N, C-alpha and C positions, 0 to 999 in steps of 0.2 A: 504493501499500499503506500502511495507516496504522500508525504505528510509536508504542510506548507506552514511556515512559521509567519503568523500575522504580524508579530513583532518585528521580524526581519524585513518584511515588505514595507513596513512604516518607515524604516530607515532609509531605503534607497529611493524614496518618492522626491524628485527634484523640488526645490523651492519654487520653481517657475510653474508648476503643476498645482500648487496649493490652490485652495478655494478662491475664485476670483471676487467673492465678497469678503474676504479679509479685510478687517479694518473698518468695515462700515457698520456704523452702529444699528442695531436693530431698533426699528420705529414702532410704536403702540399701533395696533391696528385699529382703525377707525371705520364704522360702517359709512358706505356711501349712500346708502339708502335709508330715509327716514322711515319709522314705522308707518304702516299703511292702515287703513280703516280695517282692512281684513285681517291683517295680524291682531290689531287690538280686539277684534270679535272673538277671538279664539281664546283671549285672555281677559275677558270682561267681567269676570266675577259673578255672571249670570245676571247682570245689568243690562247689558248689551242685546243685539239682536238674535233671534234664533240661530242655531248652526247644528248641522246633522253631526251626530258623535262619530269619532274616527272608528272605523270599522275594524274588527280583527282579521279581515278576510272571509268572512262567511257571506255567501250570497244573500242579499235581502229578500230575492224572489223565493215564492214557494218552492220547496224541493220536488223534483221529479218523482212522479209517483204519489204525491200528497194533493191534498186540496184543504184549504183553510174552511172550517165549519163554524168557527166561533171566534169573535175578537172583543176583548175587554181592554178599554184603554181609559186612561186617565192623562187629561193634557193640563198643563199650566196656562193660565190667561196668557194673552198674547203681548207684545211689546207695550209698554207704558211709560208714563212721565215718572220722575223720582216720587219716592214716598215724602209725604208731609214732614217726616221726623227728619228728613233729609235735607229740607229746604234750608234751615238756619245754617248748619256748617257749611253747605255748599255757597250760600250767599256771602256769609262771613268770609271764606276765603277769597270768593270773586271781587268783594269790596277790596280787599287788601291790595289785590293785583291791579285793580283799576285806578286805585290812589295813586300806585307807584309806576303806572306806565301811562298816565294820561297825557304827559308831554313828550313821550317815546315814540320815535317810529322804527326802532331798530330792536333786534334780539329775539330771542324766542317766541315773546308774548307781544310783538309789534301788531299783529292782527286784530288784539283784544279792542284797540281804539275804534274799531270799524265792526265789531262783533256784537251781536244782539242776544241777550239771554233768552232761551227759547221756551220757558215754561209760564204761560199765564197764571195767575194767582188761584183760577177756577180749574187748574188742569192737573194740579198734583194727583198722583196715583190712578189717572185715569188712562185707558186704552188709547194710543196714538192712532192718528188717522192720517196723517202726511208722511210722505218719503216713502222710499221704496221699502223700508221696514216697518211700516205701519203695522201696529198690532191687530186691528180689524181685518186688514188685508191678509196678515199671516193666518189668522183663524179661517178666514173664507177659502183661501187657497188651500189650506189642510183638509178642509171639508171636500173640496173637489177631488184632492187627490186620493182620499180614502174612499170616496165614490167610485172612482176609477179602480181602486184596488180591492175593495170589499164590496163593491155594488151588488153582486150577484147574491149576498148573504140578506138582503131584503127583498120581498117579494113585491114591493111597488105598491102595495095595497094596504098593509095593516100599519096603524099608527106606530112610530118607533119613538120610545122615551129617550130623552136626554137628561141627564142630572149634574147640575149645576149649584154649587155651595153659593150661599146666600151673599154674595159681595158682588157690586156693581161691575166691576172689571170681569169678573167670572162668568157672569150672566152675559154679558156683552159678548164675550168670547164665544159662549156656547150657541147663542143665537146666530152668529156669523159664521160659525163652524157648520151649524145646521143649514144655513142658507146655500153655502158652498156645497155640501153633501146632497140636499134635495134640490136645489134650484130654489131661487128667492120665493118664487108663486108656491110651489109645492110644498116648501118647509111649513107654511102656515096651516095646511090641512093634513100633513102626513107627520109631521112631528109632534110630541108633548114634552114640552120644557119642564122638567120637575124641578122646582127650586127647593134645596135641601138646607134646612136651617144651619148657621154655624155656632148655635147657642150650645154651651156645654151641655145643657141638660138633654141635648139629643143623645148622649152616652155613647154607645158604639154604634148606633144606626146614624152614622155621619160621614161625610168625606173630610171633615176637619175634627176628628176626635182629639180630645185633649186628655192629658194625663194629670191626675190629681193626687197621686200617690206622694210618696216621700220626695224630698228634693234630692235631685240627682247631684253626685259629686262635682259634675261637670258645668253646674250653674255658675259658679264664680267665674269661670272661664268665659262661659256664653255672655254673662252680664257685664264682663270686663272688656269686651271687644268695642272699638278696635285696639288691637295689639300692635306695639312697636316692632315693625321689621326693618331690618337694616337698609334695604334699596330706597327707602322713602327719603333717607336724609340726604344722600346725594343729589336728588332731584331738587330739594328745598336749597340746598347750598348752591346749585348751579344757578337756578333762577334768582336767588337773592343777590348773587354777585353781580348779576347783569342789570340789575336796578336798584339804585340807591333808595333806602328807605323801606325796601320789600322785606317782611320779615316773616315769610312762610315757616311753618313748622312742619314736621311729618305728617300730621293730622290733616292739614291744609291740603297737602299734596294727595292724600288718598281722597279726599272728597272733591278735589278738582278733577281727579281721575275717575271718580264716579260720575261726575257730570259729564264728562267726556263720552264716556260709555252709554249713558242714557240719550245723548244728543243724537246717537246713531240710530235710536228708535224714531226720531221725529224729522231728521234731516238726512239727506244721502250723504254728507260728508261732515266731518268735524275736524277744524282746525286743531283743536286741542290734543287730538291723538298723537301728533308727531312732536309734541312739546316734551314728551316722555320718551325714555329708551325702551327697547325691547325688555332688558333686565326688570326695569320698574313695572312694565305691564304684567311680567311674570310674578313680580312681587305682590302687585294689586291682585291679582288673581288668586293668589294664594291666601291672602288675607281675608278675602271674602269667603273662600272656601272653608277656611278654618272657622269662621262664624258659624256657617252651616253644619260643619261636621260635629261640632260641640252643642249647638243649640237643638238640632233637629235631625242629627245623623249618628253614625255609630259610636262618636264620642260621648252622646248622652245615654246613659243607662235605661231611660224609658222609652227611648226610640224605637226599638225592636216592638216592643209590646203596642204601641201605637199604629206602626205599619201592620201589625198583625190582624188588625181589623179588617183591612182591605185585603190582605193576602189570604186570609181565612175565607172570607166572602168569595173571592175569585176561585178559590180552590173548590168551593162547593160548586159554584156555577160551571167551572170546568167539568166536574164529574157529573152534573145533571145534564150538561151538553146542550147542544142548539136549541133543544125544544123549550128550555128555560129562557132563552135568549140568545140570539146569534149574534147582535151587535148591542154591546153594553158600552155607551161613551159617557165618560164623566170628566168633570172640569173644577178644577180646585187651584191651590197655590203651590209654590216650590216647596214649602216646608211641610205641606202635606204629601209630597212626593217622595221626599228624601226619607222618611221612616220606612216607607214601602219598599224601597231599592234596599234599605238596610236590613228590613225583615226577610227579604229574599235572599239575602246574601250574595249578590252577584259581583259587586265592583268593590267591596269594602277593603280599605288597606290593612295591612297587616298589623301595624303598629299606630297608636294615637300620634296625631301630629303634633309636632313641637309648635310652641306659640311664640317663640322669640328668635325662630330663624326658618328659612325655607327647607321643607324635605322634597326631594325630588324621587324619593322611592315610595313614601306614604304620603298621598295627597288625595284630596277631595274636590276635583276641579268641576265647578258648577256650571260653564259652559258645555261640558260633556255630560253632566247629568241633569240639570235642571234649567236650561236656559229659558229665556222668555219663549212662549209657546211650546216648551219642551213636552214630550209625552213618553209614557211607558205602556207599550202595547203588549198584551198577551194573546198569542195565537194559539188556538187550538186546530191542530191537523189532523186529517184522517187519512192515512198513508196504507198502501197496499203491501203485501209481503215482498220483500226484497233481500238482497245479500247482507242488508243491515239489519233485518230482524223481521218478527211477525208484523202482520197488518193490523192497525188499531190505530187508537187515538194517542197522539203526541203533543208536547207543549214547546213553544218557542218563546223567548222573552225577546223583545225589539225596544231598544231605549233610544229615543231620537233618531229613529229609521236606521239603526246599526243592530244588528242580531247579537245579543249577549248571552254566551253560554250559561247554562244554569248549573252552576257550581261544576262538579265532576260528571255529570248525568249528561253526557253527549253522544249517546249510542244510537240516536236515531237519525234519520234523513235530515240532511241540512244541520246537523249537529244539534237535534232537537233532543228532547227527554221523553221517553214513554210516560204517559200520564200516571200510570201506576207506580212508578218509580218516582216521579215528582210529588206525587200525593203523599207517599211514604215519608219522602225526605223532608218536606215542608212540613206536614202535620206534626211530625215528631218532635220538631225544634221550635215552633212558635209558642211564645208566651202567652199567657192569658190576660188580654187586655183589662177586662173588667175586675179582675183580682188585682192586678198590680196596679192598676191605674184609679183604684177606689171609686168604681162606678156604683153608685147607689143602687138597691136593688129595685127600686119604684123607676130605674130608669132602663132604656134598652140595653141588652147584654151583647148583642150582635148587630151586624149590618143587615136590614131587611128590606129596604127601600127598592132594591133591584127586583125583588118579587112582588111587592105591594106598591106599586106606583100608580099615578094617576095618567089616564089616558087622555086628558083634557088638553086642548090646545090654548087654553085661557090665556097662558103667560108667554105665549111664542111671539107676540109682538112688543114684547119688552125692550124699551129702550130707557137706559139709566138716566136720571136727572142730572148725574154727574157728566155723562157724555154730552148731553143737550147743554150745558151750561159751560163747557170747555169750547172757547174759541180759539184754535190754534193761530200763531202769530201769521199773517199774510192770507188767511183762510177768509 
C-alpha cells in the first residue's frame, strides 16, 4: 500500500501557490435583500395572514383506493384588526417614533412621515375587508375550496348546520365560509348557522370550554408575557441610534412588529416589515408562540383536558360515521384550537420552551399551527383492501392543508391511521374534562350540540354590528 504524508506535502507547497485571498480581512456578511412581506408572514406570530402549513411530504389529495366519507373541521376566524388590549402599547410605541422622526427624511423610519395608521377606532378586533388578505375574503375562498374538495358529501338538499362560537368575528367568518361553500343565495336556505354561547356555564357542550380547576403552574409564565428575548434589543438599539431622542425599548419593538404583522391583514404591503431583520422576525414569532404554549398549549397542565372535549366528540362522530353527519364545520378562536392539537398529541415539542432565549428544537410556531383563518380538519377515509392492509375506515389529520401523521399510527393509505387504532390510542390517553376542570354537575358534561342542533336558518343573515360600524381607511 502506498502511503502519503500530508505533513510532507505541506512543506513542499511553494509560497506562490498559497491562497490568493491571504492577507484579505474577512468581512461581515450583510444581507443584500430586505425582509419581504412573505418572509414576515412565515414568522408573524399568528398575527398576520393565513399560511398553509409546511408539508412533511404527504400528498394532500385523497389516497388512491380511498374516498372521504366524513369531514370534521374547526376553523379560526379570518384575518382581523389588532385586539383592543393591543391598541395602547402599539400607539404608545408609534407615538415615540412619530415624535423622533417628525423632521427626518432619512433612515429606516423615513417612511413614517407619510404613513397613516390603519386602524380606525371602531375597527379593533373586527374582521378585515380590504387588501388581498382580507379576513372575510379568506373565509369565503376557504368555503369555495372546501365545496370543490368535499362537495360530494352534501346531497344538495338537506340543510347543513354550521357551528360558530358566539363572538362577532367568528360568526362573520362562519357566514362568509358558508356563502363560499353553498353560494351566496343557496347559503340562506341550505345552511343552518348555530351560534354556540361562549359562556362558562355551557360546561363541556361548547366550542370554547374553559377550565375552572386548580391554577396551573404555567399561569405565572402565561401572565408574565411578554418575556424579554435577546433579539429585540439590537432592533431598539439600531433604531435609537438613527434618531436623536428616540428611546424605544424591547417591548416597543415587539409592539411595532405586532402592528406590522397586522397591517398585512388590511393592506397589500407594510413598510414596517423591512424595518426589522429576519433574525428579529424569528425572535418575534417565538415570543408569540411561547405565549400560546404556556397559556393554551402543551405548557399549560389543563390544556389537554380542554382539548379533550373536542377530541372526544370527534372520536364519537368518527365511529358513528357519516350517518351522524358527513360535514361538521366549526368556527372558534386560536386558543380553542391549540388545546385540541395538544390533546391529539400530533406536533407537541419534546421539552418546554425556554422563556429567556429562543429554542430551535422545541418550538410552538403559531403561523404553522393557528394562523388567521387556520383550520384543523379530520378526514374519515373509506379505503379498499390493498397491500397496506384490510379495507375499512381510516383517519387523517390535516392541519392548515398539510397532512400531519397521527403519532406513530401511519400504516394506512396516505399514512392514515386505521379508525380502530386511532380510537384505541386516543381514548386511552384523554383526560376527563369535567373532572379535571371542575364542571358543576348541573352543567353539560360533554359536547352534544353536533347531534342536537337547530335546522333553522334564522341566524344565516347575521352581520355583526362591529363589522357594520367599522369603516376602513379609504373605503
